[in-house]
C-alpha positions as CSV (number, residue, x, y, z in Angstrom):
1,M,-118.6,198.5,158.6
2,T,-122.6,199.2,157.3
3,P,-122.3,202.4,157.4
4,P,-125.6,204.1,159.2
5,K,-128.5,203.9,157.7
6,T,-130.0,208.2,157.3
7,E,-133.9,209.2,157.6
8,P,-135.5,209.4,154.2
9,T,-136.7,213.3,154.2
10,A,-139.8,215.2,154.1
11,Q,-139.9,215.9,150.9
12,E,-138.6,211.8,150.0
13,R,-141.4,211.0,152.2
14,W,-144.2,212.5,150.8
15,E,-143.1,211.3,147.1
16,R,-143.3,207.3,148.1
17,R,-147.0,208.0,149.7
18,T,-148.1,210.3,146.2
19,Q,-146.7,208.3,144.1
20,G,-149.9,205.2,143.6
21,P,-152.5,207.8,143.8
22,L,-150.5,210.2,141.2
23,L,-150.3,207.3,139.2
24,V,-153.9,207.3,138.7
25,L,-154.7,210.1,138.2
26,A,-152.0,210.2,135.1
27,L,-154.7,207.2,134.1
28,L,-157.4,209.0,134.5
29,F,-156.4,211.7,133.2
30,A,-155.2,209.8,129.7
31,A,-158.6,208.3,129.2
32,A,-160.1,211.6,130.0
33,Y,-158.4,212.8,127.3
34,A,-158.9,210.0,124.6
35,L,-162.3,210.1,125.4
36,P,-163.6,212.9,123.9
37,I,-161.3,211.9,121.0
38,V,-162.4,209.4,120.4
39,E,-165.9,209.6,120.6
40,P,-166.6,213.4,119.8
41,D,-170.3,212.9,119.9
42,A,-170.4,211.7,123.5
43,A,-173.0,213.5,125.2
44,Q,-172.5,217.4,126.1
45,A,-171.8,216.0,129.8
46,V,-169.7,213.6,129.3
47,L,-167.4,215.7,127.7
48,T,-167.7,218.9,129.7
49,A,-167.0,216.1,132.7
50,C,-163.9,215.1,130.7
51,H,-162.3,218.3,130.6
52,L,-162.8,219.2,134.3
53,T,-161.4,216.0,135.7
54,N,-158.1,216.7,132.7
55,W,-157.8,220.5,134.6
56,V,-158.4,219.0,138.2
57,V,-155.8,216.2,136.8
58,W,-153.6,218.8,136.0
59,G,-153.8,220.6,138.8
60,A,-153.2,217.8,141.5
61,F,-149.6,217.2,139.4
62,A,-149.3,221.1,140.4
63,L,-149.8,220.7,143.3
64,D,-147.7,217.9,143.8
65,Y,-144.8,220.4,142.3
66,L,-145.6,223.6,144.9
67,I,-145.4,220.3,148.2
68,R,-142.7,219.4,146.7
69,L,-140.8,222.4,146.0
70,W,-141.7,224.1,149.5
71,L,-140.5,220.3,151.8
72,S,-137.4,220.3,149.5
73,E,-133.9,221.5,151.4
74,D,-132.9,223.2,148.7
75,R,-135.0,225.1,146.5
76,M,-133.8,226.4,144.0
77,R,-131.5,223.2,143.3
78,F,-134.9,222.1,143.0
79,V,-136.4,223.9,140.4
80,R,-133.1,223.7,138.3
81,G,-133.0,219.8,138.9
82,N,-136.5,219.9,137.8
83,P,-137.3,222.0,134.6
84,L,-139.2,219.4,132.8
85,A,-141.4,219.6,135.9
86,L,-141.6,223.1,136.5
87,L,-142.0,223.3,132.1
88,A,-145.7,221.2,132.4
89,V,-147.1,222.6,135.4
90,L,-146.2,226.3,133.3
91,L,-147.6,225.7,130.1
92,P,-150.8,224.8,130.6
93,L,-151.9,228.1,131.4
94,A,-151.3,229.3,128.0
95,Q,-154.6,229.1,126.8
96,P,-153.4,228.9,122.5
97,L,-150.8,226.0,124.2
98,R,-153.8,223.4,124.7
99,L,-152.2,220.4,123.0
100,L,-149.3,220.9,125.0
101,K,-151.2,220.1,128.2
102,L,-150.8,216.0,126.8
103,V,-147.0,216.9,126.8
104,S,-147.2,218.4,130.4
105,M,-148.7,215.6,131.9
106,L,-146.5,213.2,130.5
107,F,-143.5,215.0,131.8
108,L,-145.3,215.3,135.2
109,A,-146.2,211.2,135.2
110,G,-142.5,210.6,133.4
111,Q,-140.4,212.4,135.8
112,R,-142.4,210.3,139.0
113,A,-142.4,207.4,137.7
114,R,-138.2,207.8,137.2
115,A,-137.8,208.7,140.9
116,A,-139.3,205.3,141.3
117,S,-136.0,203.0,142.2
118,Q,-138.5,199.7,141.1
119,V,-139.1,200.8,137.9
120,R,-136.9,199.6,135.3
121,V,-134.9,201.6,132.5
122,T,-137.1,198.7,130.5
123,T,-140.0,199.1,131.1
124,Y,-139.6,202.7,131.4
125,V,-138.7,202.9,127.7
126,A,-141.6,200.5,126.8
127,G,-144.1,202.2,128.3
128,S,-142.6,205.7,126.8
129,C,-143.2,204.5,123.5
130,V,-146.5,203.6,124.3
131,G,-147.7,206.2,125.5
132,L,-145.8,208.4,122.6
133,L,-147.5,206.1,120.5
134,V,-151.3,206.4,121.8
135,F,-151.3,210.2,122.8
136,G,-149.4,210.8,119.1
137,A,-152.5,209.4,116.8
138,L,-154.4,210.6,120.0
139,A,-153.6,214.6,119.7
140,V,-152.7,214.9,115.8
141,L,-156.6,213.3,115.0
142,E,-157.9,216.3,117.6
143,V,-155.5,218.9,115.1
144,E,-156.8,217.0,111.7
145,R,-160.2,215.9,111.2
146,G,-162.2,217.3,109.2
147,Q,-159.0,220.0,108.1
148,P,-159.0,220.5,104.6
149,G,-157.4,217.9,102.6
150,A,-156.6,215.9,105.5
151,S,-155.1,211.9,105.6
152,I,-156.4,211.3,108.9
153,H,-159.9,211.0,109.8
154,T,-159.9,207.7,112.0
155,L,-158.4,207.1,114.8
156,E,-157.0,203.8,113.1
157,D,-155.2,206.0,110.7
158,A,-153.5,208.1,113.3
159,I,-152.1,204.7,115.8
160,W,-150.8,203.6,111.5
161,W,-149.3,207.5,111.1
162,A,-148.1,207.2,114.5
163,F,-146.1,204.4,114.9
164,T,-144.5,204.9,111.4
165,T,-143.3,208.9,112.1
166,M,-142.1,207.2,116.1
167,T,-140.2,204.2,113.7
168,T,-138.9,207.1,110.9
169,V,-140.5,204.7,108.2
170,G,-142.5,207.5,106.7
171,Y,-144.8,205.6,103.6
172,G,-146.5,208.9,103.1
173,D,-149.7,207.7,103.0
174,M,-150.9,209.7,105.3
175,A,-149.2,212.6,106.8
176,P,-150.5,215.9,108.6
177,T,-151.4,219.0,106.7
178,T,-151.7,221.7,109.5
179,G,-149.2,223.8,111.6
180,L,-149.8,222.0,114.6
181,G,-150.2,218.6,113.0
182,R,-146.6,218.8,111.7
183,L,-144.8,220.0,114.9
184,L,-146.0,216.9,116.3
185,A,-145.3,215.2,113.4
186,I,-141.7,216.8,114.2
187,G,-141.8,216.0,117.6
188,L,-142.7,211.9,117.1
189,M,-140.3,211.3,115.1
190,L,-137.0,213.1,117.1
191,S,-139.6,211.2,120.0
192,G,-138.7,207.9,118.0
193,I,-134.8,208.5,117.3
194,A,-134.8,208.9,120.9
195,L,-136.2,205.9,121.9
196,L,-134.8,204.6,119.6
197,G,-131.7,205.1,120.8
198,V,-132.2,204.4,124.0
199,V,-133.5,200.7,123.7
200,T,-130.9,200.0,121.7
201,A,-127.9,201.0,123.9
202,N,-129.9,198.9,126.7
203,I,-129.5,196.1,124.6
204,A,-125.6,196.6,123.8
205,A,-125.7,197.1,127.6
206,W,-126.7,193.7,128.7
207,F,-125.3,192.5,126.0
208,I,-121.8,193.5,127.6
209,A,-123.0,193.0,131.2
210,R,-123.0,189.4,130.0
211,F,-119.7,188.9,128.2
212,E,-118.3,190.8,131.2
213,K,-120.5,188.3,133.6
214,D,-118.8,185.5,131.4
215,D,-115.3,187.0,131.3
216,V,-115.5,187.7,135.6
217,E,-116.5,182.9,135.3
218,E,-114.2,182.0,133.3
219,R,-110.8,183.8,134.7
220,R,-111.9,182.9,138.2
221,Q,-112.1,179.2,137.2
222,T,-108.8,179.8,135.7
223,E,-107.2,180.8,138.7
224,A,-109.9,178.3,140.8
225,I,-107.4,176.0,138.1
226,R,-103.5,178.1,138.7
227,V,-104.1,178.2,142.5
228,L,-105.0,173.7,142.1
229,T,-102.7,173.2,140.0
230,E,-99.8,174.9,142.4
231,E,-101.1,173.0,145.1
232,I,-100.7,169.8,143.0
233,R,-97.0,171.0,142.3
234,A,-96.2,171.1,146.0
235,L,-97.3,168.1,147.0
236,R,-95.9,166.8,144.6
237,A,-93.0,168.2,146.1
238,E,-94.0,166.8,149.3
239,V,-93.8,163.8,148.5
240,A,-91.0,162.8,146.2
241,A,-89.1,164.8,149.2
242,L,-90.7,161.9,151.7
243,S,-90.5,159.7,149.4
244,G,-86.0,160.1,149.2
245,D,-85.9,160.5,153.0
246,K,-87.7,156.9,153.5
247,V,-85.1,156.1,150.5
248,G,-82.2,157.7,152.8
249,D,-83.6,155.7,156.3
250,E,-83.8,152.5,153.9
251,T,-80.2,152.9,152.7
252,V,-78.2,153.7,155.7
253,A,-80.2,151.0,158.2
């Protein structure tokens, strides 16, 4: 018996409606964050617009969190179940931690992406890898560029450094020299290890599921052969019995 369909809650309806617009805002935030770093000599009006865009997008995500909290049937459970979202909303309010605005937006966008059932784990992990690589490179470039003794001066340098750091290869040709840069390096290394672990687990799970599927199919075929063999034996017994009866009748006759 098919269980009755339950009506979506107000929170679920809100999340479905805002998922697309918030994804667009996250991409807008990414562009507004990257432009001043890639083009630091851009016009002041452009830089100001990017700065305002960052805060407007953060405000939209913060408002989304507050509305979801308001619509939640159990607000304390919602807060306990979404600690990263709360941290992401609160962190940008601390002005000395302006770099963490990037991390907070990744937290918020990532949480909303995971809420979508159609987003597969592999796609999310791949997107997370690319996002961490690009934004990690941008963040370390913003921190390191122009610092005394720094070895990361261009976007190409930063991307190469981020790639070698995330994969934990660490050639040593480039390394951050500032405290924030090294903090970013620690975050990238830990994130790279975690994401590589998820990728490895997904690949292993795919192989296991594949083998289990083959085993199930093999067991089905074996069972079908067994049933067919038993039917053939039964038919042979019936034929033998009928043949015996016929011979007996002819003998009597």
